[in-house]
N, C-alpha and C positions, 0 to 999 in steps of 0.2 A: 502495499499499498504505498502510495507516494506522500512523502511528509511536505507541508507547506512551511513556509518561515518568510519572516519579514526582514530586510535588511535596510539599514538607515546609514548612510555615510555622509559625514559632514568634511566636505574637502578645504572647506576655508584654513583652518589649523593646518594643514599640511602644504598649503599654498603659502601662508605666511611663513612657515620654518623654511621652505625652499627660497622664498624671495629673501628671506634674511642670511641664509647661506650663500645665496648667489652674491649679496651685497659684499660679505665678507670676502669670497673669494675674488670679486673685482678689486676690493682693497689689496688683498695680498699679492695679486697680479699686478697692479699698480706699483706696489712697493717693490716687487720683481725688478722691472722695468727700470724703476729710480735707481736700484741697486747698479744694474748694468750699465747705466747712464754715467752714473759716479765714475766708474772704472775707467771712463774714457773723456770725460768733459774736460776742457782744455784748462790747464792749471797755469796760475801764475803765483798767487798767493792763496789760493782757495776761495775766494769769495764766491765765485759761480759755483763752484760744487755744494757751498753752505745754503746757497736758497733752492736748492731742489726739493721738491715737496710732491707729495702722492696724495690724493684724495677720491673720494665716491661722491659723484650726484644721486642719491638713494632713490628718488622717484624714476629716473631713466636708467639706474643702475649702470652709469657711465662711468668709468677709471680715466682719471687724468691725472697727470706727470707733467711739472712744469719748473721752469728756472726762472727766477724771478728777478735776476740781477740785471741792472739798467742794460747791459751788453749782451744779454743772453742770446737774442735773436739774432744778433751780427755774428757771435762768436760760432752759432750753429749753421747759417748759412754762407758764408765766408770759405770757400772752398780754396782760396790762394794764400791762405795764412799759413804760417808755419806753426806747428805746435811740438811740444815736449814729446819724447817717443811714448808711443802708446795712447795718446790723448789724440783728438779729433774734432774736425767740423762735422755735423751731423750726428752729434753724440746722442740724441734723444732719437731721432728718426732711425738710426741703425740698430740702436739698442731694442726700440719697438719693433722693428721688422725682424729681427733675429730670435726674439723672444716667442712666436706666435705658439709652438707646442708647450712651452714652461707655462704660457698664461693660460690655455686651455686645460691644461692637467691641475693649474691650481685650483682654477673654478670649479671643476670637476670634483676635485677632492671634497671641497667643503659641501657640494651637492649631495655627495655620496656620504657624508657625515651626517647630513640632515635627514636622511632617509633610513638611517640605523634606526 
């Protein structure tokens, strides 16, 4: 004889937990890109490196990495300037482009933790 049962699922708590986890993952990913950028940012006295920050816009789940020095953009874009060994222009762009797999893995790891 078949048994009847009723199932009620409230997905809102799960959706909130996953969104929070995604935000944490995006922040960790932005921090990772910042770290990579700090390894190659042009150095003179270290001021530009000290202005680097990572942040997340929670509503859009958008990660941001920025350098706020007055010459950050010029240092980033000027390909003809010479830098100390291991330091380079495009320090942020190149770091972001090379970090794709790690960025995805950091976000995925946070989502997996939330699903446990």
